[in-house]
C-alpha positions in Angstrom: 4.2 -1.1 3.8 2.3 -2.8 1.1 5.0 -4.4 -1.2 2.4 -5.8 -3.6 1.0 -2.3 -4.3 4.6 -1.0 -4.8 5.4 -3.8 -7.3 2.2 -3.3 -9.2 2.8 0.4 -9.5 6.4 -0.3 -10.6 5.1 -2.4 -13.5 3.0 0.5 -14.7 6.2 2.7 -15.0 8.8 0.1 -15.7 9.9 1.3 -19.2 10.3 4.9 -18.0 12.2 3.8 -14.9 14.6 1.5 -16.8 15.3 4.1 -19.5 16.2 6.7 -16.9 18.4 4.5 -14.8 20.2 3.0 -17.8 21.1 6.5 -19.1 22.0 7.6 -15.5 24.3 4.7 -14.8 25.9 5.1 -18.2 26.7 8.8 -17.5 28.0 7.9 -14.0 30.2 5.2 -15.5 31.9 7.7 -17.8 32.4 10.2 -15.0 33.6 7.5 -12.7 36.3 6.6 -15.2 37.8 10.1 -14.8 37.5 10.4 -11.0 40.7 9.9 -9.2 39.7 9.9 -5.6 36.9 8.9 -3.3 36.3 12.5 -2.3 35.5 13.5 -5.9 33.2 10.5 -6.3 31.4 11.3 -3.1 30.9 14.9 -4.2 29.6 13.7 -7.6 27.2 11.3 -5.9 25.9 14.1 -3.6 25.3 16.4 -6.6 23.4 13.7 -8.5 21.4 12.6 -5.4 20.2 16.2 -4.8 18.4 16.1 -8.1 17.5 12.4 -7.9 16.8 11.7 -4.2 15.8 8.1 -4.9 19.5 7.2 -5.4 20.7 5.1 -2.4 24.2 3.7 -2.8 27.0 3.4 -5.3 29.8 0.8 -5.4 32.2 -1.0 -7.7 32.7 -4.7 -8.4 35.7 -6.4 -9.9 35.6 -8.9 -12.7 34.9 -11.7 -10.3 32.0 -10.0 -8.5 33.8 -8.9 -5.3 33.3 -5.3 -4.2 36.2 -2.9 -4.6 36.3 -0.2 -1.9 33.5 0.9 0.5 30.0 1.6 -0.5 29.2 5.3 -1.1 25.9 6.3 0.5 23.7 9.1 -0.7 23.1 11.8 1.9 19.4 11.4 1.3 19.3 7.6 1.9 18.1 6.2 5.2 18.8 2.8 6.8 21.9 2.0 4.7 25.3 0.9 6.0 28.7 1.7 4.6 31.7 -0.6 4.3 31.5 -3.7 2.1 35.0 -3.7 0.8 35.9 -7.2 -0.4 32.4 -8.7 -0.1 31.5 -11.3 -2.7 28.5 -10.1 -4.6 28.8 -12.5 -7.5 25.4 -14.1 -6.7 23.5 -10.8 -6.7 21.1 -10.2 -9.6 22.9 -7.1 -10.8 26.2 -9.0 -11.3 24.4 -11.7 -13.3 22.8 -9.0 -15.5 26.1 -7.3 -16.1 27.8 -10.4 -17.2 25.0 -11.3 -19.7 25.4 -8.1 -21.7 27.9 -5.3 -22.2 25.2 -2.7 -22.2 24.0 -0.8 -19.1 21.2 -2.8 -17.5 18.6 -2.5 -14.8 17.4 -5.3 -12.5 13.9 -6.2 -11.5 12.8 -5.4 -7.9 14.5 -7.4 -5.1 15.0 -7.1 -1.3 18.2 -5.2 -0.5 20.6 -7.0 1.9 21.8 -3.6 3.1 18.5 -1.8 3.8 16.1 -4.8 3.8 13.7 -2.7 1.5 12.6 -3.1 -2.1 15.1 -1.7 -4.5 16.3 -2.0 -8.1 19.9 -1.7 -9.3 21.5 -0.3 -12.4 24.8 -1.6 -13.6 27.3 -0.8 -16.3 30.8 -2.0 -17.2 33.9 0.0 -16.4 36.6 -0.3 -19.0 40.0 -1.3 -17.7 43.3 0.6 -18.3 47.0 0.2 -17.6 46.5 1.9 -14.2 43.1 0.5 -13.3 41.5 -2.9 -13.8 38.1 -3.2 -15.4 34.9 -3.9 -13.4 31.3 -2.9 -12.9 29.7 0.1 -11.4 26.4 -0.6 -9.5 23.8 2.0 -8.5 21.1 1.0 -6.0 17.8 2.8 -6.1 15.0 2.9 -3.5 12.0 1.6 -5.3 9.4 3.5 -3.3 11.3 6.8 -3.7 11.7 6.5 -7.4 8.0 5.8 -7.8 7.2 8.8 -5.6 9.5 10.8 -7.8 7.7 9.9 -11.0 4.2 10.2 -9.6 4.9 13.5 -7.8 3.6 12.4 -4.4 6.8 13.1 -2.5 5.2 16.0 -0.6 2.2 13.8 0.1 4.4 11.1 1.8 5.9 13.7 4.1 2.5 14.7 5.6 0.9 11.3 5.3 1.5 10.6 9.0 -0.8 13.4 10.0 -3.6 12.0 7.8 -3.1 8.6 9.4 -3.3 10.2 12.9 -6.7 11.8 12.1 -8.0 8.5 10.7 -6.7 6.7 13.8 -8.6 9.1 16.1 -11.8 8.6 14.1 -11.4 4.8 14.3 -10.9 5.0 18.1 -14.0 7.1 18.4 -16.1 4.6 16.4 -14.8 1.7 18.5 -15.8 3.7 21.7 -19.3 4.1 20.3 -19.4 0.3 19.6 -18.4 -0.5 23.2 -21.1 1.9 24.5 -23.8 0.2 22.3 -22.6 -3.3 23.5 -22.8 -2.1 27.1 -26.4 -0.9 26.5 -27.2 -4.2 24.8 -25.8 -6.2 27.7 -27.8 -4.2 30.2 -31.0 -4.7 28.2 -30.3 -8.4 28.0 -29.8 -8.6 31.7 -33.2 -7.0 32.2 -34.7 -9.7 30.0 -33.0 -12.5 31.9 -34.0 -11.2 35.3 -37.6 -11.7 34.5 -40.2 -9.9 32.4 -43.5 -10.9 30.9 -43.4 -12.7 27.6 -44.7 -9.7 25.6 -42.2 -7.3 27.3 -39.4 -9.8 26.9 -39.9 -10.0 23.1 -39.8 -6.3 22.7 -36.7 -6.0 24.9 -34.9 -8.8 22.9 -35.6 -6.9 19.7 -34.0 -3.8 21.2 -30.9 -5.9 22.1 -30.7 -7.1 18.5 -31.0 -3.6 17.1 -28.2 -2.4 19.4 -26.0 -5.3 18.3 -26.8 -4.8 14.7 -25.8 -1.1 14.8 -22.7 -2.0 16.8 -21.8 -4.5 14.1 -22.2 -1.9 11.3 -20.3 0.8 13.2 -17.5 -1.7 14.2 -17.1 -2.8 10.5 -16.9 0.9 9.5 -14.2 1.6 12.1 -12.3 -1.5 11.2 -12.4 -0.6 7.5 -11.1 2.9 8.2 -8.3 1.6 10.4 -7.2 -1.1 7.9 -7.5 1.0 4.7 -6.2 4.3 5.9 -3.8 3.5 8.8 -2.5 -0.1 8.6 -2.4 -1.1 5.0 -1.3 2.2 3.4 -4.0 2.5 0.7 -2.8 3.5 -2.7 -4.8 6.6 -3.7 -3.7 6.3 -7.3 -5.4 3.0 -7.8 -9.2 2.8 -8.4 -9.2 -0.7 -6.8 -8.3 0.8 -3.4 -11.2 3.3 -3.5 -13.5 0.6 -4.9 -12.7 -1.7 -2.0 -13.3 0.9 0.6 -16.7 1.9 -0.9 -17.7 -1.8 -1.2 -17.0 -2.5 2.4 -18.7 0.7 3.6 -21.9 -0.1 1.5 -21.8 -3.7 2.7 -21.9 -2.5 6.3 -25.0 -0.4 5.5 -26.6 -3.3 3.7 -26.2 -5.5 6.7 -27.7 -2.9 9.0 -30.7 -2.2 6.8 -31.4 -5.9 6.1 -31.3 -6.9 9.8 -33.5 -4.0 10.7 -36.1 -5.1 8.1 -35.9 -8.7 9.4 -36.6 -7.4 12.9 -39.7 -5.6 11.7 -40.8 -8.8 10.0 -40.3 -10.8 13.2 -42.2 -8.2 15.2 -45.1 -8.5 12.8 -44.9 -12.3 13.0 -45.0 -12.3 16.8 -47.9 -9.9 16.8 -46.2 -7.1 18.7 -46.6 -4.7 15.8 -48.8 -6.3 13.1 -48.9 -3.2 10.9 -45.1 -3.2 10.3 -45.0 -6.0 7.8 -45.7 -3.7 4.9 -43.2 -1.2 6.2 -40.6 -4.0 6.5 -41.0 -4.8 2.8 -40.5 -1.2 1.9 -37.4 -1.1 4.1 -36.0 -4.0 2.1 -36.4 -2.2 -1.2 -33.5 0.3 -0.6 -31.3 -2.7 0.5 -32.1 -4.5 -2.8 -31.4 -1.3 -4.8 -28.1 -0.7 -2.9 -27.1 -4.3 -3.6 -27.8 -4.0 -7.4 -26.1 -0.6 -7.6 -23.0 -2.0 -5.7 -22.8 -4.9 -8.1 -22.8 -2.6 -11.1 -20.3 -0.3 -9.5 -17.9 -3.1 -8.7 -18.2 -4.7 -12.2 -17.9 -1.4 -14.2 -15.1 -0.1 -11.9 -13.1 -3.3 -12.4 -13.6 -3.2 -16.1 -12.6 0.4 -16.4 -9.4 -0.2 -14.3 -8.5 -3.2 -16.4 -8.8 -1.2 -19.7 -6.8 1.7 -18.2 -3.9 -0.6 -17.1 -3.8 -2.4 -20.4 -3.7 0.9 -22.3 -1.0 2.2 -20.0 1.2 -0.9 -20.3 0.8 -1.1 -24.1 2.4 2.3 -24.6 
């Protein structure tokens, strides 16, 4: 999982997330004051979590920051452990936030000790009474789930594994093609080393270079597909992810075209195919055009994304 993408996306929706969680923890605090048993509180959490599946856990702290009672876990949360009664949480960010203000507050993202995943916490003060001391109510929220909730890609995440499986098969196929071309290059090179005339050896070496060049371009394409679509978890909502994929793909094509043009120039220089010098120059022209177009695309795409983010964060 790419935590940097998650945090960047959180910054885009930070005001909305904080407003929602602050109002939610305030309502929960009022309801918690009237609940008399853990069973009622668990039922209340289950009802809320059904509508807001990003909710993970709920627990209470006393005035000193020690947990009172066990942690209540949402039925939709995964990887969380119960218990926790009596644990000192006075050094956690939500307790420091609660002490600084009497209003409901929401922390910045941090790594949860319970689930070891990125989360944020909402906290509000619980007023004390004759029968119950005061304290703090803390609500933990899974950061990835709340972002999916706001962006509407929850269904996408459920089927994302199938997309990754297809991309993995494509990457494996491309790597098999690369190994086949390397095998042919090695066999051609063996023929050169076993003894050929100078003229035949030059032609054979050029064939080896062409095989290796194509293998390099195809390998880079397979590597890009594997990294972007399977291993790194590309963020489809960010233009930078798409721009990076297109840049690497076009760069592989540029390398292949440029090396092919160089091979034609070398052949003409060695006298094997003298008429290909002009053709080599014409082959270089598309490479130059691709390079100029790629530079414009990267520059304009980066500028457009920067303006879009500044506009979104200024609202």
